[in-house]
C-alpha positions as CSV (number, residue, x, y, z in Angstrom):
1,M,-6.3,16.9,-12.3
2,N,-7.6,19.5,-14.6
3,D,-10.7,21.8,-14.5
4,N,-13.1,19.0,-15.4
5,F,-15.0,17.0,-12.9
6,Y,-14.2,13.2,-13.2
7,S,-15.5,11.8,-9.9
8,N,-17.4,12.7,-6.7
9,T,-14.5,11.2,-4.8
10,L,-11.0,13.0,-4.2
11,L,-7.9,11.2,-3.0
12,V,-5.4,13.4,-1.4
13,A,-1.8,12.0,-1.4
14,K,1.8,13.2,-0.8
15,N,2.3,13.2,-4.6
16,A,-0.5,12.7,-7.2
17,H,1.9,10.7,-9.5
18,L,3.3,8.2,-7.1
19,Y,3.2,4.5,-7.6
20,F,0.0,3.5,-9.7
21,F,-1.9,6.7,-8.9
22,D,-1.8,7.9,-12.6
23,S,-3.7,4.7,-13.6
24,L,-6.6,5.2,-11.1
25,K,-10.0,5.4,-12.6
26,G,-13.3,6.8,-11.2
27,I,-11.4,8.9,-8.5
28,D,-9.5,12.1,-8.8
29,V,-6.1,12.4,-7.2
30,I,-4.4,15.5,-6.0
31,S,-1.4,16.4,-3.7
32,G,-2.0,18.2,-0.5
33,R,-0.3,21.4,-1.7
34,R,-2.6,21.4,-4.7
35,L,-5.6,20.9,-2.5
36,V,-4.7,24.1,-0.6
37,H,-4.3,25.9,-3.9
38,L,-7.8,25.0,-4.8
39,T,-9.2,27.3,-2.1
40,K,-7.5,30.3,-3.7
41,N,-9.8,30.7,-6.8
42,E,-13.3,30.3,-7.8
43,I,-12.8,27.3,-10.1
44,G,-10.9,25.4,-7.3
45,R,-13.6,26.1,-4.8
46,K,-16.3,25.0,-7.2
47,K,-14.3,21.7,-7.4
48,L,-14.2,21.3,-3.6
49,F,-18.0,21.8,-3.5
50,H,-18.5,19.1,-6.1
51,Y,-16.8,16.3,-4.1
52,Q,-18.9,14.1,-1.8
53,L,-16.0,12.2,-0.4
54,I,-12.5,13.2,0.3
55,I,-9.9,10.6,1.3
56,F,-6.7,11.7,2.9
57,L,-3.8,9.2,2.7
58,D,-1.7,9.4,5.9
59,S,1.6,10.0,4.0
60,G,1.9,13.8,3.4
61,F,-1.3,14.6,5.4
62,K,-1.2,17.7,7.5
63,V,-3.7,18.3,10.3
64,N,-4.7,21.7,9.0
65,Y,-5.9,20.4,5.6
66,P,-9.5,19.8,6.8
67,S,-9.6,23.2,8.4
68,V,-8.4,25.0,5.1
69,I,-11.2,23.3,3.0
70,K,-14.1,22.9,5.4
71,E,-15.8,26.1,4.4
72,F,-15.7,25.1,0.7
73,T,-17.0,21.5,0.9
74,Q,-19.7,19.4,2.5
75,A,-17.8,16.1,1.6
76,K,-17.3,13.4,4.1
77,M,-13.6,13.5,5.1
78,I,-11.7,10.3,5.8
79,L,-8.1,9.8,7.0
80,F,-6.8,6.5,5.7
81,F,-3.7,4.9,7.1
82,W,-2.0,2.8,4.6
83,N,1.3,2.7,6.5
84,H,2.2,0.7,9.6
85,L,1.2,2.9,12.7
86,T,4.5,3.9,13.9
87,Q,4.7,6.6,16.6
88,K,4.9,9.2,13.9
89,Y,1.5,8.2,12.5
90,L,0.1,7.6,16.0
91,N,0.9,11.3,16.8
92,L,-0.7,12.4,13.6
93,L,-3.8,10.3,14.5
94,E,-4.0,12.0,17.9
95,A,-3.5,15.5,16.7
96,S,-6.2,15.0,14.1
97,R,-8.7,13.6,16.5
98,K,-8.2,16.7,18.7
99,I,-9.1,19.1,16.0
100,G,-12.2,16.9,15.2
101,L,-12.9,17.6,11.6
102,I,-12.2,14.2,10.1
103,D,-15.4,12.1,10.0
104,S,-13.9,8.7,10.0
105,Y,-10.5,7.0,10.5
106,Y,-9.4,3.8,8.7
107,S,-6.4,1.5,8.7
108,F,-5.4,-0.9,5.9
109,D,-4.2,-3.3,8.7
110,P,-7.2,-5.1,10.5
111,I,-5.0,-5.8,13.5
112,E,-4.1,-2.2,14.0
113,A,-7.6,-1.0,13.2
114,K,-8.9,-3.3,16.1
115,K,-6.1,-2.1,18.4
116,Y,-6.5,1.7,17.9
117,E,-10.4,1.7,17.3
118,L,-10.3,2.6,13.7
119,Y,-12.4,1.3,10.9
120,H,-10.8,-1.2,8.4
121,N,-10.6,-1.1,4.7
122,S,-8.1,-3.1,2.8
123,T,-5.0,-1.7,1.1
124,F,-5.5,-1.2,-2.7
125,Y,-3.8,-1.5,-6.0
126,T,-4.2,-0.9,-9.8
127,P,-1.8,-2.7,-12.1
128,C,-0.5,0.3,-14.2
129,V,1.3,-1.8,-16.9
130,Q,1.1,-5.2,-18.5
131,L,4.4,-6.8,-17.6
132,P,5.9,-8.6,-20.5
133,S,6.7,-12.3,-20.1
134,Q,10.4,-13.0,-20.1
135,L,12.9,-15.4,-18.4
136,P,14.0,-13.9,-15.1
137,D,17.5,-12.5,-14.6
138,Y,17.5,-13.2,-10.9
139,D,15.2,-15.0,-8.4
140,L,14.3,-12.3,-6.0
141,F,14.2,-8.4,-6.1
142,F,14.0,-6.1,-3.1
143,G,13.7,-2.3,-3.7
144,G,13.0,0.3,-1.2
145,N,14.1,2.6,1.6
146,D,16.4,1.2,4.2
147,K,14.1,1.8,7.3
148,G,16.3,-0.6,9.3
149,R,15.9,-3.4,6.8
150,G,19.3,-3.2,5.0
151,K,21.2,-5.5,7.5
152,F,18.5,-8.1,7.4
153,A,18.6,-8.0,3.6
154,D,22.4,-8.4,3.5
155,A,22.0,-11.4,5.8
156,I,19.4,-13.0,3.5
157,L,21.8,-12.2,0.5
158,D,24.6,-14.1,2.1
159,K,22.4,-17.0,3.1
160,C,20.9,-17.3,-0.5
161,A,24.4,-17.3,-2.0
162,N,24.8,-20.7,-0.5
163,L,21.4,-21.9,-1.8
164,D,21.9,-20.9,-5.5
165,V,19.3,-18.2,-5.1
166,S,20.1,-14.8,-6.7
167,I,18.8,-11.6,-5.1
168,L,19.0,-8.0,-6.5
169,L,18.9,-5.5,-3.7
170,Y,18.2,-1.8,-4.4
171,I,18.2,-0.1,-1.1
172,I,18.3,3.7,-0.5
173,N,18.7,5.8,2.6
174,G,16.9,8.7,3.9
175,E,13.5,9.8,5.3
176,K,12.2,12.0,2.4
177,G,10.5,9.2,0.5
178,Y,10.4,9.9,-3.3
179,K,12.7,12.8,-2.7
180,N,15.6,10.5,-1.5
181,E,18.6,10.4,-3.7
182,G,18.5,7.3,-5.8
183,Y,14.7,7.0,-5.5
184,L,13.3,4.7,-8.2
185,P,10.3,6.1,-10.1
186,Y,7.7,3.5,-10.1
187,P,7.9,2.6,-13.8
188,K,11.7,2.1,-13.3
189,F,10.9,-0.1,-10.3
190,L,8.7,-2.2,-12.4
191,E,11.5,-2.8,-14.9
192,F,13.4,-4.4,-12.2
193,L,10.4,-6.4,-11.1
194,V,9.8,-7.9,-14.5
195,K,13.3,-9.3,-14.6
196,S,12.7,-11.2,-11.3
197,N,11.0,-14.4,-10.5
198,G,9.8,-13.1,-7.2
199,I,9.7,-10.3,-4.6
200,L,11.6,-10.1,-1.4
201,E,9.5,-8.3,1.3
202,I,11.1,-7.3,4.5
203,M,8.7,-5.8,6.9
204,Q,9.4,-3.2,9.5
205,E,9.4,-4.2,13.2
206,N,5.9,-5.1,14.4
207,Q,4.3,-4.6,10.9
208,T,1.7,-7.1,9.8
209,G,-0.5,-5.3,7.2
210,L,-0.4,-6.0,3.6
211,T,2.2,-3.9,1.7
212,L,2.6,-2.7,-1.8
213,R,5.0,-5.6,-2.4
214,T,2.2,-8.1,-1.5
215,M,-0.1,-6.4,-4.0
216,E,2.5,-6.5,-6.7
217,S,3.1,-10.2,-6.2
218,I,-0.6,-10.9,-6.3
219,F,-1.5,-8.8,-9.4
220,F,1.7,-9.7,-11.4
221,K,1.7,-13.3,-10.3
222,K,5.2,-13.0,-8.7
223,K,6.5,-15.3,-6.0
224,L,6.6,-13.5,-2.6
225,V,9.2,-14.2,0.0
226,T,8.2,-12.3,3.1
227,T,8.9,-11.7,6.9
228,N,5.2,-11.1,7.3
229,K,4.0,-14.1,9.5
230,A,0.5,-12.8,9.6
231,I,0.0,-13.2,5.8
232,K,-0.8,-17.0,6.1
233,H,-4.2,-15.7,7.6
234,Y,-5.3,-14.0,4.3
235,L,-7.6,-15.8,1.9
236,F,-5.2,-15.5,-1.1
237,Y,-2.3,-17.2,0.8
238,H,-0.9,-20.4,-0.9
239,P,2.3,-22.1,0.0
240,D,3.3,-22.3,-3.6
241,N,3.2,-18.6,-3.9
242,I,4.3,-17.3,-0.6
243,F,7.3,-18.2,1.5
244,I,7.4,-17.0,5.1
245,L,10.9,-16.3,6.4
246,G,11.2,-17.5,10.0
247,E,8.6,-20.2,9.5
248,D,9.3,-21.9,6.2
249,S,12.8,-23.6,6.2
250,I,15.2,-21.4,4.3
251,D,16.8,-24.7,2.9
252,N,13.5,-25.2,0.9
253,L,13.7,-21.7,-0.7
254,S,15.2,-22.8,-3.9
255,Q,12.7,-25.5,-4.4
256,F,10.0,-23.0,-3.6
257,L,11.1,-20.6,-6.3
258,K,11.1,-23.5,-8.9
259,R,7.5,-24.4,-8.3
260,D,4.9,-23.0,-10.7
261,Y,2.8,-20.1,-9.5
262,Y,-0.5,-21.3,-8.1
263,P,-3.4,-19.5,-9.8
264,I,-5.5,-17.6,-7.3
265,E,-9.2,-17.2,-7.7
266,Y,-10.3,-13.7,-8.8
267,E,-12.8,-13.6,-5.9
268,K,-10.0,-13.6,-3.5
269,I,-8.1,-10.6,-4.9
270,K,-10.7,-8.4,-6.5
271,L,-11.5,-6.5,-3.3
272,F,-7.9,-5.0,-3.4
273,E,-8.7,-3.4,-6.8
274,S,-8.7,0.4,-6.3
275,K,-12.3,0.8,-7.7
276,N,-13.6,-1.7,-5.1
277,W,-11.5,-0.1,-2.4
278,F,-12.9,3.4,-2.6
279,E,-16.4,2.2,-3.2
280,R,-16.3,0.5,0.2
281,F,-16.0,3.9,2.1
282,S,-19.7,4.3,1.2
283,S,-20.8,1.0,2.9
284,V,-22.0,0.6,6.4
285,E,-19.0,1.4,8.6
286,N,-19.8,-0.8,11.6
287,E,-19.7,-3.9,9.5
288,L,-16.3,-5.8,9.9
289,L,-14.5,-6.2,6.6
290,N,-13.4,-9.8,7.0
291,I,-13.7,-10.9,3.5
292,E,-10.0,-10.7,2.9
293,Y,-8.8,-12.8,5.8
294,H,-9.6,-15.6,8.2
295,D,-11.0,-14.8,11.6
296,S,-7.8,-16.2,13.1
297,L,-6.0,-13.0,11.9
298,L,-7.5,-10.8,14.5
299,D,-6.1,-13.2,17.3
300,Y,-2.6,-13.0,15.6
């Protein structure tokens, strides 16, 4: 972000250049550290006064950020949880609520939003590249931090070896996110993705919300093999595109991967586009956002 004003909305993330953030349009993106720096000079304070909506992502959020900027802005401030609400994030939610400067709290997961009395807005995504068409080198790709998923991934790898299904695993260890040794910058991650027929998604324990892997599968038309059993309640679900481990028979995985990708209607995926996502924060908050899933999801 430079000294020009691009938007009335500011997104505050751990790093302004993670994932697809450089491709976002109609919204400014900044790191938390850079946000604090804006308060140190007149130009920065003028920027803060300009914004009408400031959205903090949970990852990288510090509870003192709203206090640091409150005298320089009249913007509505939102804390958006786009990660599974583990105890770490529940503690963050509790600490922030005690301070009382955030106007509204949201979760990307409608189940967790209902459970913890948060507003719901979907996850979001912007395809940052046009993936070239090519014959895949392998059937499935999993890339990410271990977070307890490594053993399960190895078990799937062993099982698939007997099914003539090839999997590329790229698993790193550590709790530092993009600072972990071996971290794949997102463009590099997409280079692996383009060589795969599909994506292997291994959820953390008790996680049901839609992940970045799900978004990649939808927007890049890649097959998804997932442990997320709740995904069948979403409107974009189709059995030709999504294979649910633990429900669909693993013996049918090879046949699933050979079937053509079923085209999904644009109406079922457009709400996940970033521009539609941040515009929804200006809508009436007490309206339940249930246009992405069937009502049965909330009883899951």
